[in-house]
C-alpha positions as CSV (number, residue, x, y, z in Angstrom):
1,M,-25.1,-40.6,-34.8
2,N,-26.3,-42.5,-31.8
3,K,-26.7,-40.5,-28.3
4,P,-23.9,-42.1,-26.3
5,L,-21.2,-41.4,-29.2
6,A,-22.7,-37.9,-29.6
7,F,-22.0,-37.3,-25.6
8,S,-18.8,-38.5,-25.6
9,L,-17.6,-36.4,-28.5
10,I,-19.1,-33.3,-27.0
11,A,-17.5,-34.2,-23.6
12,F,-13.9,-34.8,-25.5
13,A,-14.6,-31.4,-27.4
14,L,-15.1,-29.6,-24.2
15,M,-12.4,-30.9,-22.0
16,A,-9.9,-30.2,-25.0
17,A,-10.8,-26.6,-25.3
18,P,-8.6,-24.4,-23.8
19,A,-9.4,-23.0,-20.2
20,V,-9.6,-19.1,-19.6
21,A,-6.7,-18.1,-17.4
22,A,-7.6,-16.8,-13.7
23,P,-5.4,-13.9,-13.2
24,I,-2.0,-14.8,-10.7
25,C,-1.8,-12.4,-8.0
26,S,0.5,-11.9,-5.1
27,G,-2.3,-12.4,-2.1
28,S,-0.9,-10.3,-0.1
29,F,-3.0,-7.4,1.1
30,G,-1.7,-4.2,2.5
31,L,-4.1,-4.2,5.6
32,D,-4.2,-6.9,8.1
33,R,-7.9,-8.8,7.2
34,E,-7.7,-9.9,11.1
35,I,-7.7,-6.3,12.2
36,F,-9.7,-5.0,9.2
37,S,-13.3,-5.8,8.2
38,E,-13.4,-6.9,4.1
39,E,-15.4,-3.8,3.5
40,E,-12.6,-1.7,5.0
41,L,-10.4,-3.6,2.9
42,N,-12.4,-2.6,-0.2
43,E,-12.8,0.9,0.6
44,Y,-8.5,0.9,1.3
45,N,-8.0,-0.7,-2.5
46,Y,-10.7,1.7,-3.5
47,N,-9.1,4.8,-2.6
48,I,-5.5,3.4,-3.6
49,L,-7.0,2.5,-7.4
50,R,-8.4,6.0,-7.9
51,S,-5.4,8.0,-6.3
52,N,-3.1,5.9,-9.1
53,G,-5.9,7.3,-11.5
54,V,-8.0,4.3,-12.2
55,N,-11.9,5.2,-12.8
56,V,-13.2,2.4,-9.9
57,I,-16.6,2.0,-9.4
58,R,-16.2,-0.7,-6.6
59,A,-13.4,-2.9,-5.7
60,E,-13.5,-6.1,-3.9
61,V,-11.0,-8.8,-2.8
62,W,-11.4,-11.8,-5.3
63,G,-8.9,-14.7,-4.8
64,G,-5.2,-13.3,-4.3
65,C,-6.2,-10.2,-6.3
66,I,-8.3,-7.1,-6.1
67,R,-11.3,-7.1,-8.6
68,A,-12.2,-4.0,-9.6
69,F,-15.0,-2.6,-11.6
70,V,-13.5,0.2,-14.0
71,R,-15.6,2.8,-15.7
72,L,-13.6,3.4,-19.5
73,E,-13.6,6.4,-21.2
74,D,-17.1,5.4,-23.9
75,G,-18.8,4.8,-20.7
76,S,-18.9,1.1,-20.4
77,E,-17.5,-0.9,-17.5
78,Q,-15.0,-3.7,-17.3
79,M,-13.8,-5.6,-14.7
80,Q,-10.1,-5.7,-14.2
81,F,-7.7,-7.4,-11.8
82,F,-5.0,-5.5,-9.6
83,D,-2.2,-7.6,-7.5
84,P,-2.4,-6.1,-3.7
85,Q,1.3,-5.5,-3.7
86,G,2.0,-2.7,-5.9
87,F,-1.8,-2.2,-7.4
88,R,-0.4,-3.4,-10.7
89,R,-3.1,-4.5,-13.3
90,V,-2.6,-8.2,-13.9
91,E,-4.4,-10.0,-16.8
């Protein structure tokens, strides 16, 4: 098989592969981002998630979501996404 044809087939296969769906969140945060720093917003989200029973290690604003690194029962970590309105986990 010649190189241009092989490259075209590989490129086509990559384009046809299903894309990983990004979580969809409201993007509306409880604290005003013009008044509170990103660090304060992250701490607020961390505290709310902890108070809701989520074993959060770190939380941060990511796109319109809260990206949280959560410690699971087996001791491993998992990245999870939460909507800032209602703090529901999104897939």
